[in-house]
C-alpha positions as CSV (number, residue, x, y, z in Angstrom):
1,M,114.4,101.5,161.7
2,E,114.2,97.8,162.9
3,K,110.7,98.2,164.2
4,L,109.5,99.8,161.1
5,V,111.0,96.9,159.1
6,K,109.2,94.2,161.5
7,K,106.0,96.3,161.3
8,R,106.4,96.2,157.5
9,K,106.8,92.4,157.4
10,R,103.9,91.9,159.6
11,L,101.8,93.8,157.2
12,V,103.1,92.0,154.2
13,R,102.5,88.5,155.9
14,S,98.9,89.6,157.0
15,F,98.2,90.8,153.4
16,R,99.4,87.4,152.0
17,V,97.2,85.6,154.4
18,A,94.3,87.7,153.5
19,R,94.9,87.1,149.8
20,F,95.0,83.6,150.2
21,L,91.7,83.6,152.5
22,A,89.9,85.7,149.9
23,S,91.1,83.6,146.7
24,R,90.2,80.3,148.6
25,Q,86.8,81.6,149.6
26,I,86.0,82.8,145.9
27,R,87.3,79.6,144.3
28,R,85.3,77.3,146.6
29,G,82.3,79.5,146.5
30,K,79.4,78.5,144.3
31,I,79.9,79.8,140.9
32,W,76.4,81.0,140.4
33,V,76.7,83.0,143.5
34,T,79.9,84.8,142.2
35,A,78.5,85.4,138.8
36,L,75.3,86.9,140.4
37,I,77.1,89.2,142.5
38,V,79.4,90.4,139.6
39,L,76.2,90.8,137.4
40,I,75.0,93.0,140.0
41,M,78.0,95.2,140.2
42,T,78.0,95.2,136.2
43,L,74.3,96.5,136.2
44,T,75.0,98.9,139.0
45,F,78.1,100.5,136.9
46,L,75.9,100.5,133.8
47,S,73.2,102.5,135.6
48,L,76.0,104.9,136.8
49,V,77.2,105.6,133.2
50,V,74.6,104.7,130.6
51,V,71.7,106.5,132.3
52,P,73.2,109.7,132.6
53,G,74.8,109.1,129.4
54,I,71.5,108.6,127.6
55,L,69.9,111.6,129.3
56,V,72.8,113.7,128.2
57,G,72.7,112.1,124.8
58,I,69.2,113.3,124.1
59,I,70.7,116.8,124.3
60,E,73.9,115.9,122.5
61,G,71.9,114.5,119.6
62,S,70.1,117.5,119.2
63,T,73.1,119.6,119.4
64,Q,74.9,117.3,116.8
65,Q,71.9,117.7,114.5
66,R,71.9,121.6,114.8
67,R,75.6,121.5,113.8
68,D,74.8,119.3,111.0
69,Q,71.8,121.0,109.7
70,L,71.8,124.5,110.9
71,T,75.1,126.0,112.3
72,G,78.0,124.0,111.0
73,D,81.1,123.9,113.1
74,V,81.4,127.8,113.3
75,F,78.5,130.0,112.7
76,L,78.3,133.6,111.8
77,S,75.4,135.9,112.2
78,P,74.6,139.7,112.2
79,L,75.9,141.8,115.0
80,P,73.2,143.2,117.5
81,H,71.0,145.9,115.7
82,H,72.4,144.9,112.3
83,E,70.2,143.0,109.8
84,A,72.8,141.4,108.0
85,I,76.5,140.4,108.1
86,D,78.7,143.5,107.3
87,H,81.2,142.9,104.4
88,T,80.0,139.5,103.5
89,E,82.2,139.5,100.2
90,D,85.3,140.3,102.1
91,I,84.7,137.6,104.8
92,I,83.8,135.0,101.9
93,A,87.3,135.9,100.3
94,L,88.8,135.4,103.6
95,L,87.3,132.1,104.1
96,N,88.5,131.0,100.6
97,A,92.1,131.8,101.8
98,I,92.1,130.2,105.1
99,P,93.4,126.8,104.8
100,E,91.6,125.5,108.1
101,V,88.2,126.2,106.3
102,E,86.7,123.0,104.6
103,S,83.6,124.5,103.4
104,Y,81.0,127.1,104.0
105,A,77.5,128.2,102.9
106,V,75.8,131.5,102.8
107,R,72.3,131.8,103.7
108,Q,69.7,134.7,103.2
109,K,66.7,134.6,105.7
110,G,63.5,136.3,105.7
111,L,59.7,136.0,106.4
112,A,57.4,134.5,103.7
113,E,53.7,133.6,103.5
114,I,52.8,130.3,101.6
115,R,49.4,129.5,100.2
116,S,47.9,126.2,99.0
117,G,44.6,124.8,97.9
118,F,43.9,127.8,95.8
119,V,43.4,125.2,92.8
120,H,42.8,122.0,94.3
121,R,40.6,121.9,97.6
122,D,37.7,119.9,98.8
123,D,35.5,123.1,99.5
124,Y,35.7,126.0,97.5
125,T,33.5,128.1,99.7
126,E,36.3,127.9,102.3
127,D,39.5,130.0,102.0
128,A,42.7,128.7,100.9
129,D,45.1,127.5,103.3
130,S,47.8,130.2,104.5
131,V,50.8,129.9,106.8
132,S,53.7,132.3,107.5
133,A,57.1,130.9,108.0
134,I,61.0,131.6,108.0
135,V,62.4,131.2,104.8
136,Y,66.0,130.4,104.0
137,A,67.5,131.3,100.7
138,I,70.3,128.9,100.0
139,S,72.8,127.5,97.4
140,P,72.5,123.8,97.2
141,R,76.0,123.1,96.3
142,Q,77.2,125.1,99.1
143,E,74.7,123.3,101.5
144,M,75.8,120.0,100.6
145,G,79.3,120.7,101.6
146,V,78.4,122.1,104.9
147,S,75.0,120.8,106.1
148,T,73.0,117.4,105.7
149,L,69.7,119.3,104.8
150,A,69.2,117.2,101.7
151,Q,69.4,114.1,103.7
152,H,66.2,115.1,105.4
153,I,64.1,115.4,102.2
154,V,61.5,112.7,102.9
155,E,59.4,113.6,99.6
156,G,60.8,114.9,96.3
157,S,64.4,116.1,96.0
158,M,66.5,119.1,96.7
159,F,66.5,121.7,93.9
160,E,69.6,122.9,91.9
161,D,71.5,126.0,91.8
162,N,70.4,127.1,88.6
163,D,66.7,126.4,89.5
164,S,64.1,128.8,89.8
165,H,60.6,128.8,91.5
166,R,61.3,125.7,93.4
167,I,60.8,125.3,97.3
168,L,61.4,123.1,100.0
169,I,58.6,123.1,102.7
170,G,59.3,122.1,106.3
171,S,57.0,118.9,107.5
172,T,55.7,121.0,110.5
173,L,53.9,123.4,108.1
174,L,52.0,120.4,106.5
175,R,48.8,118.7,107.8
176,E,50.2,115.3,106.6
177,Y,53.2,115.4,108.6
178,S,52.6,117.9,111.4
179,K,51.7,116.9,114.9
180,F,51.0,120.5,116.1
181,S,47.8,121.3,114.2
182,D,46.3,122.4,117.6
183,L,48.7,125.3,117.9
184,F,48.3,126.5,114.0
185,E,46.5,125.4,111.1
186,P,49.0,123.7,108.7
187,L,48.7,123.7,104.8
188,R,46.6,120.9,103.2
189,Y,46.9,119.8,99.7
190,V,50.5,120.2,99.5
191,K,52.6,117.5,98.1
192,S,56.0,117.3,95.9
193,G,55.6,118.5,92.3
194,E,52.3,120.7,93.3
195,D,52.3,124.6,93.1
196,V,51.9,127.0,96.0
197,L,51.6,130.7,96.1
198,F,54.5,132.4,97.8
199,S,55.2,135.9,99.0
200,M,58.3,137.1,100.7
201,S,58.9,140.0,102.9
202,S,62.3,141.9,102.7
203,R,65.0,141.3,105.5
204,G,63.8,144.5,107.1
205,G,60.3,143.1,107.4
206,F,61.6,139.9,109.3
207,E,60.3,140.0,112.7
208,N,58.7,136.7,113.5
209,K,61.3,134.6,115.1
210,S,59.1,131.8,116.2
211,G,59.3,130.0,113.0
212,S,55.7,129.5,111.9
213,G,52.3,130.9,112.2
214,T,49.1,131.5,110.3
215,A,47.7,134.3,108.3
216,K,44.2,134.4,106.9
217,D,42.2,137.3,105.5
218,D,39.0,137.8,103.6
219,H,40.8,137.4,100.3
220,S,43.1,134.3,101.0
221,S,41.2,132.3,98.4
222,T,42.6,134.7,95.5
223,I,45.9,136.2,94.6
224,G,46.2,139.2,96.7
225,T,46.8,142.7,95.4
226,S,48.9,144.0,98.5
227,K,51.7,141.6,98.1
228,N,53.8,140.2,95.2
229,W,52.6,136.6,94.9
230,S,54.7,134.1,92.9
231,H,53.9,130.4,91.8
232,F,56.4,128.2,93.2
233,K,56.5,124.3,92.6
234,V,57.2,122.0,95.6
235,A,60.4,120.4,95.1
236,G,60.5,118.4,98.4
237,I,59.2,118.1,101.9
238,V,62.0,118.5,104.6
239,K,61.3,116.5,108.0
240,S,63.9,117.3,110.8
241,K,63.9,117.2,114.5
242,V,65.5,120.5,114.3
243,G,62.5,122.9,114.8
244,D,64.3,125.8,112.7
245,I,64.2,123.4,109.9
246,S,61.2,121.5,109.9
247,N,59.3,124.7,110.8
248,A,61.1,126.8,107.6
249,V,61.0,126.8,103.8
250,F,64.0,126.8,101.4
251,I,64.3,128.5,98.0
252,P,67.1,129.0,95.7
253,I,69.2,132.1,96.5
254,G,68.7,133.5,93.1
255,D,64.7,133.9,93.5
256,Y,65.6,135.7,96.9
257,Y,67.3,138.5,95.3
258,R,64.7,138.6,92.6
259,L,61.7,138.6,94.9
260,V,63.1,141.1,97.4
261,G,64.5,143.3,94.8
262,S,67.8,143.8,96.7
263,R,71.2,143.9,95.2
264,S,73.0,143.8,98.5
265,L,75.2,140.5,98.8
266,E,75.1,140.9,102.6
267,A,74.3,137.5,104.1
268,S,72.0,136.7,107.2
269,E,74.1,133.6,108.1
270,I,77.3,131.9,107.2
271,L,78.0,128.2,108.1
272,I,81.5,127.0,108.3
273,R,82.9,123.5,108.3
274,H,86.6,123.2,109.4
275,K,89.1,120.5,108.2
276,E,89.7,117.5,110.4
277,G,92.2,118.0,113.2
278,I,90.9,121.5,113.8
279,S,88.6,122.3,116.6
280,D,85.7,124.7,116.6
281,K,87.4,127.0,119.1
282,T,90.6,127.0,117.0
283,L,88.8,128.2,113.8
284,K,87.1,130.9,115.8
285,Q,90.2,132.1,117.2
286,I,91.6,132.3,113.6
287,L,88.6,134.2,112.5
288,L,88.9,136.7,115.5
289,S,92.5,137.3,114.7
290,Y,91.5,138.7,111.3
291,G,88.9,140.8,112.8
292,V,85.8,139.2,111.5
293,N,84.3,140.0,114.9
294,R,83.8,143.5,113.7
295,D,81.5,142.5,111.0
296,A,79.7,139.5,112.4
297,K,78.8,137.5,115.4
298,I,81.0,134.3,115.7
299,Q,79.9,131.4,117.6
300,T,81.0,127.8,117.9
301,A,78.4,125.1,117.3
302,E,78.2,124.7,121.0
303,E,77.8,128.4,121.7
304,A,74.9,128.7,119.3
305,I,72.9,126.2,121.1
306,P,69.9,127.7,122.5
307,K,69.9,128.5,126.3
308,F,67.1,126.3,126.9
309,L,68.9,123.3,125.3
310,S,71.7,124.0,127.6
311,D,69.5,124.0,130.7
312,V,67.9,120.9,129.9
313,Q,71.2,119.3,129.3
314,T,72.4,120.4,133.0
315,T,69.1,119.2,134.3
316,F,69.4,115.9,132.6
317,S,72.9,115.7,133.8
318,L,71.7,116.1,137.4
319,L,68.8,113.8,137.2
320,G,71.4,111.2,135.8
321,N,73.9,111.7,138.9
322,L,70.7,111.3,141.1
323,I,70.0,108.1,139.6
324,G,73.5,106.9,140.1
325,V,73.9,107.8,143.7
326,I,70.8,105.8,144.2
327,G,72.4,103.0,142.2
328,I,75.5,103.2,144.2
329,I,73.6,103.0,147.6
330,V,71.8,99.9,146.3
331,S,74.8,98.1,145.5
332,S,76.6,99.0,148.7
333,I,73.7,97.6,150.6
334,T,73.7,94.4,148.3
335,I,77.4,93.9,148.9
336,F,76.9,94.6,152.6
337,I,74.3,91.9,153.0
338,I,76.2,89.3,150.9
339,I,79.3,89.7,152.9
340,Y,77.4,89.8,156.2
341,V,75.6,86.7,155.5
342,N,78.6,85.0,154.2
343,A,80.5,86.0,157.3
344,I,77.5,84.9,159.6
345,T,77.4,81.5,158.2
346,R,81.1,81.1,158.5
347,E,81.5,82.5,162.0
348,K,82.6,79.2,163.4
349,F,85.4,79.3,160.7
350,I,86.4,82.7,161.5
351,G,86.6,81.8,165.1
352,I,89.0,78.8,164.3
353,L,91.2,81.1,162.3
354,K,91.5,83.4,165.0
355,G,92.1,80.7,167.5
356,I,95.2,79.3,165.4
357,G,96.6,82.9,165.2
358,I,95.3,84.4,162.2
359,T,94.7,88.2,162.9
360,S,91.2,89.9,162.8
361,S,93.0,92.4,160.3
362,S,94.0,89.4,157.8
363,I,90.2,88.2,158.0
364,E,88.8,91.5,157.6
365,T,91.4,92.3,154.8
366,S,90.2,89.1,153.0
367,Y,86.6,90.1,152.8
368,V,87.8,93.7,151.5
369,L,89.6,91.8,149.0
370,Q,86.4,89.8,148.0
371,S,84.5,93.1,147.8
372,L,87.2,94.5,145.5
373,F,87.1,91.4,143.2
374,Y,83.4,91.7,142.9
375,S,83.3,95.4,142.2
376,L,86.6,95.5,139.9
377,S,85.1,92.6,137.9
378,G,81.8,94.5,137.6
379,V,83.6,97.6,136.4
380,I,85.7,96.2,134.0
381,L,83.0,94.0,132.4
382,G,80.6,97.2,132.5
383,T,83.4,99.2,130.8
384,I,83.7,96.6,128.0
385,I,79.9,96.3,127.4
386,I,79.8,100.3,127.3
387,Y,82.6,100.9,124.9
388,F,82.6,97.9,122.6
389,V,78.9,97.0,122.6
390,L,76.5,99.9,123.4
391,I,78.3,103.0,122.3
392,P,78.9,101.5,118.7
393,F,75.3,99.9,118.7
394,V,73.7,103.3,119.6
395,A,75.8,105.2,117.3
396,E,74.7,103.1,114.4
397,H,71.1,102.9,115.6
398,P,70.3,106.1,117.5
399,I,67.5,106.2,120.0
400,Q,64.5,107.8,118.6
401,F,63.3,110.6,120.8
402,P,60.7,113.2,119.7
403,M,63.3,116.1,119.9
404,S,66.4,114.2,118.6
405,D,68.3,111.0,117.6
406,G,69.7,110.2,121.0
407,V,73.3,109.0,121.4
408,L,75.2,107.5,124.5
409,V,77.5,110.0,125.9
410,A,80.2,108.4,128.0
411,N,83.0,110.6,128.8
412,P,86.2,108.3,129.8
413,L,87.1,110.5,132.7
414,E,83.8,110.6,134.2
415,T,83.4,106.8,133.6
416,F,86.6,106.2,135.4
417,L,85.5,108.6,138.4
418,R,82.1,106.6,138.6
419,G,83.9,103.3,138.5
420,F,86.4,104.4,141.2
421,I,83.5,105.7,143.5
422,L,81.7,102.2,143.1
423,I,84.9,100.4,143.9
424,I,85.5,102.4,147.0
425,V,81.8,102.1,148.4
426,S,81.9,98.3,147.9
427,L,85.1,98.1,149.9
428,L,83.6,99.9,152.7
429,A,80.5,97.7,152.3
430,G,82.7,94.7,152.6
431,Y,84.8,95.9,155.5
432,L,82.0,96.7,157.9
433,P,80.3,93.3,158.1
434,A,83.8,91.7,158.5
435,K,84.6,94.0,161.2
436,I,81.3,93.1,163.0
437,I,81.9,89.2,162.9
438,T,85.6,89.5,163.9
439,K,85.0,91.7,167.0
440,K,83.1,88.7,168.6
441,N,84.8,86.8,171.3
442,T,87.0,84.0,169.6
443,I,85.4,81.2,171.9
444,D,81.8,82.5,171.3
445,S,82.4,82.3,167.6
446,I,83.8,78.9,167.7
447,L,80.9,77.5,169.8
448,Q,78.6,79.8,168.0
449,R,77.2,81.5,171.1
450,S,75.6,84.8,171.2
451,S,77.7,87.4,173.1
């Protein structure tokens, strides 16, 4: 027991000496050198967190946009091999009764053909433009409570619930906005307030899942006889980075029932928003408890993400981690070189310390504590920059990527782990060069002779 007490006292005394040597070295060192080392550690930590955060944030931004415009917090769709959600009216009555539900929107979905240029075009010897697209029949009042669709109208405005023969057209379908004219021929001569010809297939004819395509025939410059064509006035142009929205057209839900000649109220989709404090999974479990899954497929916004987006998110996360590993290696080498050069230049001083009785372990610990100071300062400063500067700034000014408005994702637990790893690696990088110098013979160190 007495030996343990003596050993503990020696360790405490050794640590106090190491702490004194480390603090003295830092205080007496050049300020710009200390600041430069801390800056290197800060930038390394930022690269560990920010680069993966931005890569993941590209997909996170896309996911959030799909939630805001396409799926809501919880998304109901038809069961496999069903054309529509069964017992839609009963589900709507249930949603009105569940207190956790903030709002919902019912959508009908089908396939339509739109023609433009039948009145105004440059060359009447050419056929009028024609394009096929997904059509969503919506209630604007419901949509504004669930989605941000109206906020993405770049020309014109949203139609009203009681409007008829009004249409919103996705920007990808228009030559003025589309960047994919090499894939299909977009519509020309379409602006807000102008007329287009519109023909819609019933839900049973809905087969094209791609979102858009072209359709031309020998009589496309005239009103066809094989389809029921209607004049629709363009209420607005929708421009979104969610492909399902920018590739589609939107009409009042009343026009849908009139055009398809259906009296069925069974919906194609139902978007649901929950109240604050309720998670997507909690609301899904509530709906499951009421047996809604017998009539519809229930998905949270995350579950409704297409598989390719999920795969891209995983890939970007791996790339970010790889970049982070490279950053850790670079920072550890930097710390090693700095400590080693520092120890080499102070070799005579280290020899004198050993000569007057300072143990090698105290000297080595002092350099480890210096590394701890540099890495911990960098991590703390980097954390402040991330959570109090970068994240609020990027949230206010999203990074404009072609596929989404990117955000910065920095999970606190992952940030802590990356900071911890950086500190541990830095401590090791500080210990090794100190160990190399202190192993030299004391007399050789004092006389600065090579051993």
